[in-house]
N, C-alpha and C positions, 0 to 999 in steps of 0.2 A: 504493500500500500504506500509506503514511504517513497519507494522508487517511482511509482506512478504519479504521486503527488508532486515530486520534484520535477518530473518530466512535464507535467501539465503546467506547473509554475514557470518553468523555463520557457515553454511555448508562449505563455501569456506575456512574459517579459519581452520576448521577441516582438510580439504585436505592439506592446506599449512603447518600445523603442521605434518601431516602424511608423507608428501613427504620427508622432511629432515631425518625423522626417518628411512625410507626405505634406503635412500642413505647412511646414516652414518653406519647403521648396515651391509649393504652389503659390505662396505669397511672393517669394523672392523672384520667381520667373516673371511675375506680372509687375515688378517695381517700375520698369520704364512706362508701362501703360498707366499705372496709378499716378506716377509723377505727372504724366502728360494730362490726365483727366483732372488732376488737382491744380495744374498750371504752376508747379513749383520749380525753383532753382535747386541745384545740388545742396546748397547750404540750408535752404528751407526744408528740403527732403530730410536732411540730417536732423533738423529740429523735430520733424514728425517722428523720425526713428528714435528720438530721445524718449518718446513714450514707451518704447520697448525697453530702454535702459531703466527708466523709473520702475516699471512693472517688474523687471528682472531683479532689481535690487530688493524690492519688497519681498518677492518670492524667495530669493536666495537667503535673505536675512531671517526669514521666518522658518525656512525649511528644517534646519537642524533642530530647532526648538520643538516644532510640531512633530517631527519624526520621533524625537526622544519621548514626547509626551503621549502621542496617539498611535505611533507605529507608522510603517510605510504605506499601508493600504489606503487609509482615508486621504493621505497627502497626495498619493498618486492619482486617486480618483478625482479629487478636487482640482489638482493641477491640470490634468488632461481635459477636464470639463472647461476650464478657463481657456485652454488652447482652442477648443472647438468654438466657444462663444466669441473669442477674440478674432478667429478666422472669419466668422460670419460678419462681425462688425466691420472688419477691414473692407470686405466686399461691399457692405452697405454704404460705408463712407465714400468709397470710390464712385458709387452710383449716384449719390446725392447731388454733387460731390461736396464732401466736407472733410477738410484736413483734420479738424478737431475730432471727428468721429473715427477716422483712421488711426489717429494717435491714441484714442481710448482703446480701440481694438488691439493695437500693438501693445498697450500697457497691460491689458488682460492676458494677451498672448505671452508676453514676457514674464508675468507673474506665474502663469501656468508652467512655462518652461523652467523658470528658475527654481520654483518650489517642487514641482512634480518630478523633474528629471533628476534632482539630487536624491529624492526618495527612491526612484527606480534604480539608480546606481547603487545605493545602499542595499537594496533588495538583491540586485545582481551580484554584488560582492558576497552576500550571504550564501547565495546559490553556489558561487565559486568555491566558497569554503566547504560547503557540505559535500560537493561532488569531487573536490580535489583537482579540478581541471580548470584551465583558463576559459572563462565564459564571457568576460566583459568585452574582449575584442569582437567576438561574434555578435554580441548584443548591440554594440555600437555599429557593427556592420549592417545590422537590420535598420538602424537609423539611416545609414547612408543609402541602403537599398530603397528605403522610403523616399529619400531625396531624389534618387534616380527616377523612380516611377512618378512621383509628384512633379519633378522637373520636366520629364518627357510629356506628361499630360499638359503642363503649363505651356510648354513650347508649342504643342499642337493647338492649344486653345488660343495662344497668341497669333499663330499663323492663320487660324480660321476666324480670327477677330471675334471670338466669343467674349461677351461682356465679362469683366472681372467679377462682378457681383454674382452672376450665374455660376461661374466657375467655382468661386470660393464657397458658395452655398452648397454645391454638390459635395465638395471636399468635407465640409462640416457634417453633412448628413452621413457620409461613409464613415467618417471618424467616430461618430456617435455609435454606430453599430459595432465597430471594432472595440470601443471602450466597454460597452455593455457585455460583450462576449468575453473579453480578456479578464475583467475584474473578478469573475467567478473563481478563477484559479489562484488568485493572490491571497496568501494566508494572512491571518490577523496577528498582530503583536510583534512583527519583525521590527527591530531597531529601537524598541522602547528601552529607555535608560534603566539600568539595573538598580540605580540608587536614587529614585525619586523621593524616598522618605526622609532623607537626611536634612532637608531644609528646615525642619521644625524649630530648632533653637533660634529664637528671634533676636539677633543683634540688630537693633533699630535700623540705621541707614544702610546696612550692608546690601548691595544689589545682587548678592549671589544666591538667592533661593531658587534660581531657575535650573532645573535638572539638566537642560541641554548644555549649560555652560560649565557644569562640573568638570568634565574632562578637558575643557578648553585650554586652561593655562598650561597643563603639562604637555598637551599636543603642540601648542604654539612654541614651546621651548625646544622642540626637537628640530635641530638644524637640518638633518637629513630630510625630514618630512617637508620642511620649508623649501629645500632645493627641489624636491619632487613637485611641490606647488609651483615653483618657478618654471619647471618644464611644462606643466600642464597649462600654465598661463600663456606661455609662448605659442604652444601648438594649438590651443583652443582659440587664441586670437587669430591665428592663420586660418583656421576653419571658419570662424565667425565672420571674418572680413570677407571671405569669398561668398558666404551665404547671404550677407547683406548687400554686397557691392559688386560682385563679379559681373552680372549682366550689364549694369550701368558702366562699369569699368571698360568692358569690351565695346559698348556702344559709344560712350563719350571719349574714351581714351584711345581706341583703336579703329573707330569709324565703322563698326559692324552695325547691321540693322537689328531691331529688337528680337526677331526670331533667331538670328544667328547668335546673338548675345545669350539667349536662353539655351541654345545648343551647346555653347562653350561651357555654361554652368552645368549642364547635364553631363558633359565629359568630365568635369571636376568631380561631380558626385559619383560617377562610375569609377573613377580612379580611387576615390575614398572607399567605395564598397569593396573593390578588388583588394586594396591594402588591408582592410579590416578582416575580410573573410580568410585571407591567406596569412594573417598575423600569427595565429596559433602555431603554424608550422615554423615560421621564422623565429618566433620566441623560443620554441623548444630547441631549435638548432643552434641559435647564436646568442640567446640570452637578451635580457631587457636592455642593458646599457648599449649593446651594439645596435639593436633595432632602433632605439631612440635616436642614436647618433646618425645612423643611415637615414632615418626619416627626416631629421632636421636638415641634413645636407641636401636631400632631394627637395624639400620645401623651399630652402634658401635658393637653390638653383632655379627652380620654377619661378619664384617671385622676382629674382634678378632679371630673368628674361622678359617676364611680363612688364616689368617697370621700365626697363631700359631699351628693349628692342622696339624699333619702329615698324617692324614687319608683322602684320596682323596674323599671318599664318604661324610664324614662330611663336608669337605670344599665345595664340590659341593652343598650340602644341605644348608649350611650357606649363599651361594650366594643369596638364596631366601630372607633371612632376610635383607641382604645388599640391594637388589632391593626394597623391601617393604619400608625400611627405607629411601632410597634416593628419593622415588617417589613423595612425597608431599612438600618437602622443597622449591623447586623452585617456583611452582605455588602459594603456600600459601603465601610465602614472597612477591611475586608480587602483590597479592590481598591486603596484609597488607600495602604495600607501597602506593598503590592507595588510601587507606583509611586514610593515616597518616597525611593528611593536604591538603592545596590548591595546585594548579598546578600539577594535576595528571600526565600529560605527562612527566614533568621533574622528578617526583618521581619514576614513573615506569621505565623510561629510565635509571635513575641512578642505581637502584637495578638490572635491567636486564643486564646492562653493567657489574656490579660486578659479577653477576652470570655467564655470558658468558665468562668473563676473567677466572674465576675458571674452567668452564666447558671445554673450548677449549685451554687455554694457560697453565693452571696448569699441566694437565696430561702428556704432552710431557716431562716436566722437570723431571718427575718420572723415565723416561728412563735412565737418567744419574745416578741417585741413584741406579737404578736396575742393571746397568752395574757393579757397584762397590760392592753392598751389596746383590744383588738378588732382584727380583720383589716383593717377599713376604715381605722382610724387608722394601722396599721402601713404601709399603702401610701403614706402621706405621704412616707416615705423614698424610695420609688421615684419619686414625683412630683418631688422636689427634684433627683434625679440627672437625670431626663429634661429638666427645665427648664434645667439647666446646659448640656445638649448644644446648646440653641438658641444660646448665646453662643459656643461653641467650634466650631460647624459649619464655619467657613471653613478649619479645619485639614484637612478632607477633600479640599480641592482641591490635589492634588499633581501636576497635569499639567506645571507648569513644571519640577519636579524630574525628571519622566520624560524631558522633552526634554533636560535638561542631561546626563543619563546615558544618552543614546540609544544609545551604543555598546554598553552593557551588555545588560540582558535584555529589550528590548521591541521585537520586530520585527513590524510590521504585515503584510507580505506573506507568503503561505503558503510560498513557496520560500526566503525569506531567513533561515531559522533553522536552519543546519546542526546546531547543538547540539540543538535540539528534535527534529530528525529522527533523530539518533542515539539519543536517548532512546526514541523510539517503536520504532525498529528492534530495540531490546533486548527488546521484548515479543514 
């Protein structure tokens, strides 16, 4: 029964990673159309995208606290629901047209991504611990597969001149069905803090009664974990910058039309998917540090050519290197965080929060740079971060630490994890 529950749970997580990928790429491939319908400049579009940043920060800052208090299941459900509602509002705002309504939709979308995706990653890390195999790269591969499918549909909708509102309404409807089906297999109680009862002694002004913040100070003091956070920040920024700006970057920076800009984005998403689904093999063969370093080199080469080449074909091809490079940084860093010491939930939450800040909050700020210097020049910031990940890649190798804390949360054999079995029995 436990094996079957784990299998169903893993399949549900595949869908819950797949769903935001479809929603995100559906909106991203229509950004040139949305901008044109709203009549905005690049800087004004960056201001609208700031709604995504505000929502993301709210979701990210609340996620750890909510997961510790209520578990991953309700946070995943609420976050995914906000993504669906946000997608529908973005479509409605483009139809009105109303930049304010699009910004509100992006705010809800960001809150759902920031809160729900942190919880999904905590759940995925728990499955990884129970099964003793690398699951997170494949789960993130499902997100990228969703971006490929959603991006392809968006490209077709752009070419067929389907109104953005109709397109995003259909996406919201499909996503609702996926959410209802997947949530049935997600167990209750995962990620709840083990020590919520200690806050009772009441020293007056002490702000520390929050269970979610109990492990925080110790986690923040771990230098290796902070280096892992720096890796995920760089690689998530590279992924998020492409998700927010790549179609517009190819249209405004390299002179492609909107449909071709969407096609280049689909190529990026396909490269991400390939990298993530093949990641388990390369991780087993070469180890985390080598994979992260090779990913950062590939991402830096791709960005370099996209930024500095004036040949649109070279730039479009370089996007594949950018996508391959950005593919594994996020999931590998999360796996490394989970192995870096005790209190896996706090460690994965911290690194996931850093990653989603970079993924969701960082890219909209590039719009302000793009307004003054052009989008191609703005991407130099991303290039600098990705290049720095080459130097700190060894921090991703936390296997020595995992062995040192082998008593704690890392059991390879299927039957040797009674705690994990209790968790599944709860579902």
